[in-house]
C-alpha positions in Angstrom: 40.8 117.7 96.4 39.0 118.3 93.0 38.6 121.7 91.6 35.8 122.3 89.1 35.4 126.2 88.9 36.0 127.9 85.4 39.2 129.5 84.8 39.1 132.5 82.3 42.4 133.2 80.8 42.2 136.7 79.1 43.1 137.0 75.6 43.8 133.3 75.3 43.9 132.2 71.6 45.7 129.8 69.2 46.6 131.0 65.8 45.5 128.8 62.8 48.9 129.0 61.6 51.8 127.2 63.2 55.3 125.9 62.6 56.9 122.7 63.8 58.5 122.8 67.3 61.3 120.6 65.9 62.2 118.3 62.9 62.2 114.6 63.7 65.8 114.3 63.4 68.7 112.2 64.4 69.5 114.1 67.4 66.2 113.3 69.1 66.5 109.5 67.9 69.8 109.4 69.6 68.4 110.9 72.7 65.5 108.5 72.8 68.1 105.5 72.3 69.4 106.1 75.4 66.2 105.4 77.3 66.0 102.2 79.3 63.1 100.9 77.5 62.2 101.4 73.8 60.8 104.8 72.9 60.0 105.6 69.2 59.8 109.0 68.1 58.0 107.8 64.9 55.0 106.9 67.1 53.9 110.4 66.1 53.0 109.2 62.8 50.4 106.9 64.4 48.5 109.8 65.7 46.4 112.5 63.7 48.5 115.3 62.4 47.0 117.9 64.3 48.0 116.2 67.6 51.8 116.1 66.8 54.0 118.3 68.8 54.8 121.7 67.3 55.2 125.3 68.4 52.2 127.6 67.9 51.2 131.1 68.2 49.2 131.1 71.9 48.2 134.3 73.5 48.0 133.9 77.5 48.4 136.0 80.4 50.2 132.9 82.1 53.9 133.3 82.6 56.5 131.2 80.6 56.9 127.7 82.1 53.2 127.2 82.6 51.5 124.1 81.4 47.7 124.7 80.3 45.5 121.7 79.4 42.7 122.2 77.0 40.8 119.0 77.5 37.9 120.0 75.1 40.6 120.2 72.2 42.9 117.5 73.7 45.8 119.7 73.8 48.6 120.4 76.3 50.4 123.6 75.9 53.8 124.5 77.7 54.0 128.3 77.5 57.2 129.8 76.0 56.2 133.3 76.4 56.2 136.2 73.7 53.0 134.7 72.4 54.4 131.3 71.7 53.8 127.7 73.1 54.9 124.2 72.4 51.6 122.2 71.7 51.2 118.5 72.2 48.3 116.2 71.5 46.7 114.6 74.8 44.7 111.8 75.9 42.2 113.1 78.6 39.7 111.9 81.1 36.6 110.1 79.8 33.1 110.6 81.2 32.8 110.4 84.9 36.7 110.7 85.3 37.2 114.3 84.7 39.2 116.9 86.5 39.9 120.7 86.1 41.5 123.2 88.2 45.0 124.6 89.1 47.9 122.8 90.6 51.5 122.7 90.6 54.1 120.0 89.9 55.2 118.6 93.1 57.2 115.6 91.8 58.8 114.4 88.7 59.7 110.9 87.8 61.5 109.0 85.1 59.8 105.5 84.2 57.6 105.9 87.2 56.2 103.0 89.4 52.4 102.9 89.1 49.9 102.0 92.0 46.3 101.3 90.7 43.6 103.1 92.6 40.5 101.3 94.2 38.6 102.3 91.2 41.2 100.9 88.9 41.1 97.4 90.9 37.3 97.6 90.9 37.2 97.8 87.1 40.1 95.5 86.5 40.3 93.1 89.5 43.8 91.4 88.2 45.6 94.5 89.1 45.3 93.9 92.8 48.6 92.3 92.5 50.1 95.8 92.1 48.2 97.3 95.0 51.2 96.7 97.3 54.4 98.2 96.0 53.0 99.1 92.6 54.1 98.3 89.0 57.6 99.0 88.3 58.4 101.3 85.2 58.5 99.6 81.9 56.9 99.0 78.7 53.7 97.5 80.4 53.4 100.2 82.9 50.4 102.5 81.8 52.4 105.7 83.1 54.9 105.5 80.3 58.3 106.9 80.2 57.9 110.0 82.6 55.2 111.3 85.2 54.6 114.8 86.4 52.7 114.7 89.8 50.1 117.4 90.3 49.8 118.9 93.8 47.6 121.5 95.4 49.8 122.7 98.1 51.2 119.7 100.0 48.1 117.4 98.9 48.4 115.0 95.9 45.5 115.4 93.7 46.1 111.7 92.5 46.2 113.4 88.9 49.2 113.2 86.5 50.8 114.2 83.3 52.5 111.0 82.1 53.4 109.1 78.8 51.4 106.3 77.0 52.8 103.3 75.1 49.6 103.4 73.0 49.6 106.1 70.5 45.8 105.4 69.6 44.8 107.0 73.0 46.4 110.4 72.0 43.6 113.1 71.1 40.8 110.8 72.9 38.8 111.1 76.0 40.1 107.6 77.2 42.0 108.1 80.5 40.9 107.6 84.1 41.4 111.4 84.6 45.0 111.9 84.0 46.7 113.7 80.8 48.8 111.2 78.6 51.2 112.3 75.9 53.3 110.1 73.5 56.3 108.8 75.3 58.6 111.0 73.1 56.3 114.0 73.9 56.5 113.5 77.7 60.2 113.2 77.6 60.4 116.5 75.7 58.1 118.1 78.1 59.9 116.8 81.2 63.1 118.1 80.0 61.4 121.7 79.5 59.4 122.1 82.7 60.4 122.7 86.3 59.5 121.3 89.7 56.8 123.7 91.0 55.7 124.9 87.7 52.1 125.9 87.5 49.5 123.8 85.7 46.2 125.1 84.6 43.6 122.4 83.4 40.6 124.2 81.6 36.9 122.8 82.1 35.7 120.0 79.8 
């Protein structure tokens, strides 16, 4: 089900001043080194500075633990409360592949299997080999290191928040409708969020 109605968030604003969410330090590198496939925190150096993960001032009526995606600005926010959020740069849907609305996280996976949709196969016929059983997680899988599956009630929307192995996509309108973060960022978000968390995707 695709929702396109506008969602207004009262007093929703981001301060122009911000502080880093974390230093890129040995602790994070050690954590990423435990992954079964390579994940490099240094990939953040390949994206525009404004899209790098950081803690920001963010006023919203949404409760802590909510994810808010602003596709116009290509940001994803994880609400901390007390006027703060962690902000991540995101790749969002390209023209004709856009979704907005409200959902919840109905499933969470590490190094998820990816099954191409009929639209993917129509555009890239070679993907048909993955239609049955899906592509296993790994460096070639476009879902990256983690996936958060967006549901409306018991219905899978088919949209995801997931990782990407290609830093060049972050900050661009470049996906088939999903929301993609650096692999190091989706791991960070995955470790913060809870199953059943609310997700709000603002209009494009």
